[in-house]
N, C-alpha and C positions, 0 to 999 in steps of 0.2 A: 398691200394689206399685210399687216403683221398678225401672225397667229400667236395667241397666248397659249402657252402650254400649261395644262393642269398637272401640277406636281403633287403627288401623294406618295407616302411611304417614307422610309428612312434612307439616309445616305449610307454608303459603304462604311464610312468611318464610325457612324453611330452604331451600326450593327456590330462592328468589330469590338467596340468598347463594351457594349452590352454582353457580347459573347465572352469577353475576358472577365467581366464581373461575375458572370454565371459560373465560369470554370473555377475561379478562385473560391466562390462560395461552396460549390460542390466538393472541391478538394478539401476545404476546411471541414465540411460535414463528414466526409469519409475519414479524415484523420481522427476526429473526435469519436466517431463510431468504432474505428479500429482500436483506439486506446480503451474505449469502454469494453470491447470484447476481450482484450488482453487482460484488463483488470478483473473482469468476470471470471475468466479462466483461472487466473492466479488465485482469486478468492476461493473458487471451488476446490482447487488443489490444496490450498492451505487448510480448508475445512476438512478435507479427506485426511491430510497428514495429521492434523490435531486429533481427529477422531481415532486414527490408528494408534497414535502415541498414548492417548488416554486409555484405549482398550487394552493395549499391551501393559500399561502400568497397573490397571485393575487386575488383569490376568496374573501378573507377577505378584501382586498383593495376595491373591487367593492361594497361589503356590506357597507363599511364605507363611501363611496362617498356621499357627501351631508349631512352628519350627524356631530353632534358635538361629542367631546370625551365623554361627559356625557351620550349620547344616546347609546353608544356602550358597548357591554358586555366586562367586564374586563378579563374573562376567558371563554374558550369554549373547547370542545374536542369531540372525537368520533372515529369511525372506518371508514376506507375507503370502498367504494363500490367494488363489484366484478370487476376485478380479484385480487384486492389488499386488500382483507379482512383480511390478516394477519398483516396489518400495522394499527397502531392507530396514532391519531394526537391530539395535545394540542396546543391551541393558548392562549397567555397571553399578555395583554396590560398593561403597567405600566407607571406611570408618571415619567418623568426624573426630578430628583431634582438636582438643581445646588447648589454648596456650596456658602455660604455667602461670597461675594467678599468684602473684607475690602478696604475701600478707603484709600490708603496711602497718606501721604501728609506731614502735618506739614506746618508751615508758611515759608514765604520767609525770607531770611536773611535780617534783618533790616527793614522788612515790618511791616504792621499793623497786629498784632496778632488777633484782633477781626475779620477782614475781612478774614483772613486765616481760622479761625474757622468756619465762616459762609460758606465759599466755600467748606470746608471739609464736613460739614453737608449736604450741597446741593448735593455734589458728592456722598456721602453715600446714600442719599435718592434716587437718580437717579439709582444707581447700584442695590439697593433693588427692585425698580420698574421693571427694566429690567430683573433681575433674576427671579422675580415672573412671569413676562410675558412669559419668555422662559420656565419656569416650567409648566405653564398652557397651552402653545401652542405646546408642543413637547411631543410625546409618543414613547416609545420603544415597538415594537411588535416582539414577538418571537413565531415562529411556530416550534414545536418539533414533529418529526415523530419517533415512536418507534416500535420495532418488537422483537419477541422472537428468540433467537439463542441458541440452546442447552438448558441448564437449566437456562440461564440468559436472560437478556434483553439488547438490544442495542438501542441507540437513535442518532438522527441527528437533530441539531437545526439550524434554519435560523433566523437571526435577522435583522430588518430594523427600521428606524425611520420615523415617520409620523409627519408632521407639519401642524397645523391648521392655515392657513394664515388669516382666518376670525375671529380669536379670538381677542376680544377687548382688547386694551391696557388700563389697569386701572391706573388712576392717583393718587389713594390713597393707602396707605399701608394696 
C-alpha cells in the first residue's frame, strides 16, 4: 500500500527567494529614508545659515545708518552667540569701481570739427564725473557665514549694495 503524503507549505528555495526580495526591499526603503533625513538636516542647516546671514546684514545696516562710508569698518567678523556658536561670520564692505566709460562720438558729417571735439571733451568730462560719483556713493556689502562640516569648512555668502544718497557730487576731476 502506498502512502500519499500531504505536502503543504513552501520549499526551502521559495523561502530563500522571498527572503532575498524582502531584504532588497527593506534595504531600498532604508536608503531612501536615510537620504531623506540627510536632506532634511541639510535644509534645516541652510535655513539657519540663511537666517544668521540675513540677521547679520540687517544688524550691519542699522550700524551704518546715519554714517558715511568713511566712518564704517571695511571688514569685521566674529562668532555667533549661543546656540549658534558653531557658526562664524565675516562682513566686508568694498567700493564698487566702475569702468571708465569712453565717450563715443566723432563729429557730425559735414559739421564743424572743432565744435564736435569740444562736445566730445565735455561729454567725456561729464561721464568721468558721474562715474566718480557712482564709485564714491555705492558700496558692495558681503556677509559670509561659515561652519565646519567634517574635516572641511562650508560657507554661505549674502551680498547687497548700499547707496549713500547724501554723498556730494563733486564737480572737479
